[in-house]
Backbone as JSON Lines, residues from 0, in Angstrom:
{"i":0,"aa":"M","n":[0.84,-1.19,0.0],"ca":[0.0,0.0,0.0],"c":[0.88,1.24,0.0]}
{"i":1,"aa":"I","n":[0.51,2.2,-0.8],"ca":[1.27,3.45,-0.89],"c":[0.7,4.44,0.13]}
{"i":2,"aa":"T","n":[1.58,4.92,0.98],"ca":[1.16,5.86,2.01],"c":[1.19,7.28,1.46]}
{"i":3,"aa":"E","n":[0.58,8.19,2.17],"ca":[0.61,9.61,1.77],"c":[2.05,10.12,1.77]}
{"i":4,"aa":"A","n":[2.86,9.65,2.71],"ca":[4.27,10.07,2.77],"c":[5.01,9.61,1.52]}
{"i":5,"aa":"N","n":[4.73,8.38,1.06],"ca":[5.34,7.89,-0.18],"c":[4.92,8.74,-1.37]}
{"i":6,"aa":"K","n":[3.66,9.09,-1.43],"ca":[3.16,9.92,-2.53],"c":[3.85,11.27,-2.54]}
{"i":7,"aa":"R","n":[3.97,11.89,-1.34],"ca":[4.64,13.2,-1.26],"c":[6.11,13.09,-1.66]}
{"i":8,"aa":"A","n":[6.77,12.03,-1.2],"ca":[8.18,11.84,-1.52],"c":[8.37,11.64,-3.03]}
{"i":9,"aa":"S","n":[7.51,10.85,-3.63],"ca":[7.59,10.63,-5.08],"c":[7.34,11.92,-5.85]}
{"i":10,"aa":"K","n":[6.35,12.66,-5.42],"ca":[6.04,13.93,-6.09],"c":[7.21,14.89,-5.97]}
{"i":11,"aa":"K","n":[7.8,14.98,-4.8],"ca":[8.94,15.88,-4.58],"c":[10.12,15.45,-5.46]}
{"i":12,"aa":"Y","n":[10.41,14.16,-5.49],"ca":[11.5,13.64,-6.32],"c":[11.25,13.96,-7.79]}
{"i":13,"aa":"N","n":[10.05,13.67,-8.28],"ca":[9.73,13.9,-9.69],"c":[9.83,15.37,-10.06]}
{"i":14,"aa":"E","n":[9.36,16.25,-9.19],"ca":[9.44,17.68,-9.48],"c":[10.89,18.15,-9.57]}
{"i":15,"aa":"K","n":[11.75,17.58,-8.75],"ca":[13.14,17.99,-8.71],"c":[13.99,17.34,-9.8]}
{"i":16,"aa":"N","n":[13.7,16.11,-10.17],"ca":[14.61,15.32,-10.99],"c":[14.1,14.87,-12.36]}
{"i":17,"aa":"T","n":[12.85,15.13,-12.67],"ca":[12.34,14.63,-13.94],"c":[11.58,15.72,-14.71]}
{"i":18,"aa":"T","n":[11.41,15.47,-16.0],"ca":[10.61,16.33,-16.85],"c":[9.66,15.43,-17.63]}
{"i":19,"aa":"M","n":[8.41,15.82,-17.7],"ca":[7.42,15.06,-18.44],"c":[7.24,15.72,-19.81]}
{"i":20,"aa":"L","n":[7.32,14.89,-20.85],"ca":[7.09,15.35,-22.21],"c":[5.9,14.6,-22.79]}
{"i":21,"aa":"S","n":[5.15,15.28,-23.61],"ca":[3.98,14.67,-24.24],"c":[4.15,14.76,-25.74]}
{"i":22,"aa":"L","n":[3.64,13.78,-26.44],"ca":[3.76,13.74,-27.89],"c":[2.4,13.41,-28.49]}
{"i":23,"aa":"R","n":[1.92,14.27,-29.35],"ca":[0.63,14.03,-30.01],"c":[0.91,13.65,-31.46]}
{"i":24,"aa":"L","n":[0.42,12.49,-31.88],"ca":[0.63,12.0,-33.23],"c":[-0.71,11.91,-33.96]}
{"i":25,"aa":"N","n":[-0.68,12.27,-35.24],"ca":[-1.87,12.24,-36.07],"c":[-2.08,10.81,-36.58]}
{"i":26,"aa":"K","n":[-3.29,10.29,-36.42],"ca":[-3.59,8.91,-36.81],"c":[-3.41,8.68,-38.31]}
{"i":27,"aa":"K","n":[-3.58,9.72,-39.11],"ca":[-3.44,9.57,-40.57],"c":[-2.01,9.81,-41.03]}
{"i":28,"aa":"T","n":[-1.47,10.97,-40.71],"ca":[-0.15,11.32,-41.24],"c":[1.0,10.63,-40.5]}
{"i":29,"aa":"D","n":[0.76,10.18,-39.29],"ca":[1.8,9.51,-38.5],"c":[1.48,8.03,-38.28]}
{"i":30,"aa":"A","n":[0.67,7.47,-39.16],"ca":[0.25,6.08,-38.99],"c":[1.44,5.12,-38.96]}
{"i":31,"aa":"D","n":[2.47,5.4,-39.76],"ca":[3.64,4.53,-39.77],"c":[4.36,4.54,-38.43]}
{"i":32,"aa":"I","n":[4.46,5.69,-37.82],"ca":[5.1,5.82,-36.51],"c":[4.27,5.11,-35.45]}
{"i":33,"aa":"L","n":[2.97,5.33,-35.49],"ca":[2.08,4.68,-34.52],"c":[2.13,3.16,-34.65]}
{"i":34,"aa":"Q","n":[2.18,2.67,-35.88],"ca":[2.24,1.23,-36.12],"c":[3.54,0.66,-35.55]}
{"i":35,"aa":"C","n":[4.63,1.36,-35.72],"ca":[5.92,0.93,-35.18],"c":[5.88,0.92,-33.66]}
{"i":36,"aa":"L","n":[5.36,1.99,-33.06],"ca":[5.34,2.11,-31.61],"c":[4.43,1.08,-30.95]}
{"i":37,"aa":"E","n":[3.4,0.63,-31.67],"ca":[2.5,-0.38,-31.12],"c":[3.25,-1.68,-30.83]}
{"i":38,"aa":"K","n":[4.31,-1.95,-31.58],"ca":[5.08,-3.18,-31.43],"c":[6.12,-3.08,-30.31]}
{"i":39,"aa":"I","n":[6.39,-1.87,-29.85],"ca":[7.44,-1.63,-28.87],"c":[6.85,-1.69,-27.47]}
{"i":40,"aa":"G","n":[7.44,-2.51,-26.62],"ca":[6.97,-2.6,-25.23],"c":[7.39,-1.37,-24.43]}
{"i":41,"aa":"N","n":[8.67,-1.05,-24.45],"ca":[9.21,0.07,-23.68],"c":[9.4,1.27,-24.61]}
{"i":42,"aa":"K","n":[8.36,2.02,-24.84],"ca":[8.41,3.15,-25.77],"c":[9.4,4.21,-25.32]}
{"i":43,"aa":"Q","n":[9.41,4.5,-24.03],"ca":[10.32,5.51,-23.51],"c":[11.77,5.1,-23.76]}
{"i":44,"aa":"G","n":[12.11,3.87,-23.45],"ca":[13.46,3.37,-23.66],"c":[13.84,3.4,-25.13]}
{"i":45,"aa":"Y","n":[12.91,3.02,-25.99],"ca":[13.15,3.0,-27.44],"c":[13.43,4.41,-27.96]}
{"i":46,"aa":"I","n":[12.63,5.36,-27.57],"ca":[12.81,6.74,-28.02],"c":[14.12,7.3,-27.49]}
{"i":47,"aa":"K","n":[14.45,7.04,-26.22],"ca":[15.7,7.53,-25.65],"c":[16.91,6.91,-26.37]}
{"i":48,"aa":"K","n":[16.81,5.64,-26.72],"ca":[17.9,4.97,-27.44],"c":[18.12,5.61,-28.8]}
{"i":49,"aa":"L","n":[17.03,5.9,-29.52],"ca":[17.15,6.54,-30.83],"c":[17.78,7.93,-30.72]}
{"i":50,"aa":"I","n":[17.39,8.68,-29.71],"ca":[17.94,10.02,-29.53],"c":[19.42,9.94,-29.2]}
{"i":51,"aa":"R","n":[19.79,9.01,-28.32],"ca":[21.21,8.87,-27.96],"c":[22.05,8.45,-29.17]}
{"i":52,"aa":"K","n":[21.52,7.58,-30.03],"ca":[22.23,7.2,-31.26],"c":[22.47,8.44,-32.12]}
{"i":53,"aa":"D","n":[21.45,9.27,-32.23],"ca":[21.56,10.49,-33.02],"c":[22.59,11.44,-32.41]}
{"i":54,"aa":"L","n":[22.61,11.54,-31.09],"ca":[23.59,12.4,-30.43],"c":[25.01,11.91,-30.69]}
{"i":55,"aa":"I","n":[25.21,10.6,-30.66],"ca":[26.53,10.04,-30.93],"c":[26.95,10.35,-32.36]}
{"i":56,"aa":"K","n":[26.04,10.2,-33.32],"ca":[26.33,10.53,-34.72],"c":[26.76,11.99,-34.84]}
{"i":57,"aa":"E","n":[26.08,12.89,-34.12],"ca":[26.4,14.31,-34.16],"c":[27.8,14.58,-33.62]}
{"i":58,"aa":"V","n":[28.16,13.92,-32.53],"ca":[29.5,14.09,-31.95],"c":[30.55,13.59,-32.94]}
{"i":59,"aa":"I","n":[30.32,12.44,-33.55],"ca":[31.27,11.9,-34.52],"c":[31.41,12.84,-35.71]}
{"i":60,"aa":"R","n":[30.28,13.37,-36.17],"ca":[30.3,14.31,-37.29],"c":[31.15,15.53,-36.96]}
{"i":61,"aa":"K","n":[30.99,16.06,-35.76],"ca":[31.76,17.24,-35.34],"c":[33.24,16.89,-35.25]}
{"i":62,"aa":"D","n":[33.55,15.7,-34.71],"ca":[34.94,15.28,-34.59],"c":[35.61,15.12,-35.95]}
{"i":63,"aa":"L","n":[34.83,14.77,-36.96],"ca":[35.36,14.6,-38.31],"c":[35.35,15.89,-39.11]}
{"i":64,"aa":"G","n":[35.07,16.98,-38.46],"ca":[35.1,18.27,-39.13],"c":[33.86,18.62,-39.91]}
{"i":65,"aa":"G","n":[32.72,18.12,-39.47],"ca":[31.47,18.5,-40.11],"c":[31.1,17.69,-41.33]}
{"i":66,"aa":"I","n":[31.74,16.56,-41.51],"ca":[31.46,15.73,-42.69],"c":[30.09,15.1,-42.54]}
């Protein structure tokens, strides 16, 4: 059972350490994205992995002189 103290502690932690983002996708124009995401169990992890891959590519590009 979650106590009121646990709820307050979680809320305090989340306010200090996390950011919530929301994404609205169009059922028609983003159908391919929605279809892909339906197959993914951990959507947050999947999206974070894709972003980190992109960040690594950007760092490599900069290291290579903008190629």
